Phi, psi and omega in degrees: 000140177229140175214159176201180174200153177275142179296334180213146185294334184220155180215143175274153172307127182099348179264178179256132171267128179252120176252137178251125193227143170233132177213153180284334181279164176278350181221149175209163173221167183233132169254142176251126183237139179252137179277117173235229173299325174223177173280123183241131179289130179239359177169182181184177179250168168281188177290134181242153178284122182248169176203160180275137175234157182261151172273140180296141183288142177299134184298341176275359177081006181300122181293133179087358180250137180259162180280120182273356191257359184235158172294127182283348171054045178278162177305137184257148180226133186260137177225123183276131176272104188276172188294344179277358178279115176286134177304146183164190174261129183241162175236127171265120182257117186260126181240132173253150183287146179282133178287158180306123176083004182243152175284156176288132179281164179295130178296154174258139182239133182230134181271140172211165185243140173250120179261154178291157177301318184240103186302140175087358185276339183256339181195149174275008182245130178246121173269104179271105182287137186280063187287326179300319178293320176302317177293322179301319182273347186295118176248003185042210183263004184250006168066035176233135183202192175289341182256323184251120184049055185284163177253128183250128175268115188286154176286131183179330179254120184301131180086351180262128179297146180234154180146190175291137185238140174224142176266149175264009177243074177198161182302144179248181172235173185257011186305306181293319177301313184291324185287320189233312186293313183301308181296322180292316180296322178301319180293317178304314182292321181295328187259009169080023178267122172266125175232161171255159188234152170208167175262163176305319181300326179299318181287322175301314184281333181217078181299337178289352173306326184290342192291344182271001186248161173261328186224132175248136180251134170238120194237135170081261188226095188244069196272327189251122184230140168279158178296321181295319180294315178297316178301322179292321177290320177298320177296322176301314180292317180299328180278005179105000175285154182249148180227139173241115175267097181262059182187202180204180190051038187276137175057048182270323174239145173272143175236162179234120180288141180222180173053049181053044174067030176248359181208167173210159176235153176212127178277092182253183179256040177264139181296142166241107192069238180251013188224153170275119185293333183200117172233140002289159179282105191287353178258019173281124185297318192273336187296131181301151175293152001272000184286335179217199184283324180080021176234092181306132181299331183287350170295338170264307187275336185096339189220168180213148176298333181291345176256005177242222182184183180219139174275139194284347176274088194305314196248020178219141177268353191298323186257007181269144178299148176275099190230133175235185183263128171289126190289135169229148176057051186298343179279354180296149182301333179302326182272358186306130176084359179272336185072006180289146182243155182253006179083358180292338179265012183103148185086185183271150174291146176286167178241123172285127182085021179298132180088354176231158183273074185282324185267120181115178006287334170248148181214156181243157180214166174248140175298138187213165168237163176257137172274185186295339179268359181087005180281133181280129182232128178299133182261351177078359183291347178256003178104358176298145178303147180298338181266006181294121182252119181283112180267337180207142183224140177230103181288134184271119181205130355282163180235158175230110185288348178272090184302323187286339184292327181050050177277138181287158172094007179205160173286125177277128184230134180298138183253021191269358177254125180272140173089010177285120188262315185296151177299152176296133181203146167278136183228104172287132181196190185206153170208165179230126175212077192096275170263179180252138179241121176252139180233119177283332174066021177208136179292341184277356181303307181292337178291308178300317180299311183295330178279357185053042189270347179211119186293329180288324174298319177296316183294320176297321177298314177298319180299315182296310182297314183297317185282315189278345177275351181285141172297132180081004180288000000 
């Protein structure tokens, strides 16, 4: 068996990538593959001397479970990222040599990002990969994460963050990469878009990194944000920068970096054993102080998961409704070239994503009212910007307001906000406040796009990229 992890999620051209590896064999090698339309091998190593390392034991003593909250401190191997490496998302594929009389084991794959040596020189578009969220959900093969058998750092030391803790130095899995990043990057490459990439930690450590770009992309499932990262993105927008949130459940939990930025904690509402270690969960962005952060995520994104929902069959589309966005304001430039109608000229409004499961598995919404013509208009009572324009709406029906019950057959919607009047709905929309922010409001946007399943979803994506990446847009 072979496993590994990168010491850091991203590395710039000219810097060293450090991989930490444990293997049962005395030798292993590494292939490096870049994600484009497909995974393409771009280089590799010779045979390296390997050794077996142990995973740290889970602090609750559970047999077979590793500790997700500490650096696993496996042996490190250095690889220089040379100038011929094109910036992008890469996979390090680890192969161990077969011992005499034994079969070759399955390779281990770990994702990392290559940034350009000089940011902004190759593209005005920056793809911010949601690496914090990937670490939060990462259970590797030993089943421990922020969600599964989490480790909780108790409140007790003044000035020290408390909450569920995960280390970013342990073996990962490819679920988030495969679900959202791979299909979206494939679509970008097929359609001729050059973009630059970074990890969440890059923005946290250097928020001014954004300033050389015109458009920042957040794709798929971008749930966990540090305050420094959010402040940087908000400052970018105020200064005229543009953002496209092509996903949902965005900026739901705040995190605090620890251990010299190799781990983070977040005070969430996830069980530890059979109990909630601390309620209310003080790192919920939207919840008013002192129970939460008091900064509604939709003041940045325009929408919030608390006004949307999730279908309970997490990893399959088979039992989920085929739901798209009913078109509003069809004359807006976002819809240019689609031919979609909003019903204002008579007849029924068209549906963006009709016939495909565009909305879900998680989706976000803005609180809204209907005008006399039945058009949904954001009312701002949940913190959405006053200029947020709902371009498409998908009413969630049926719904179950008890999020924790996770009963099948309905959209699960958080019941933790009092006084929400409008029906639950996913709301695709846009606003301008210095720069322009577009929100797709569904995690399935990059999935449908990557499958080339709907020409209008693709056209809208091109409209957003082309317009918002322009200087002076």
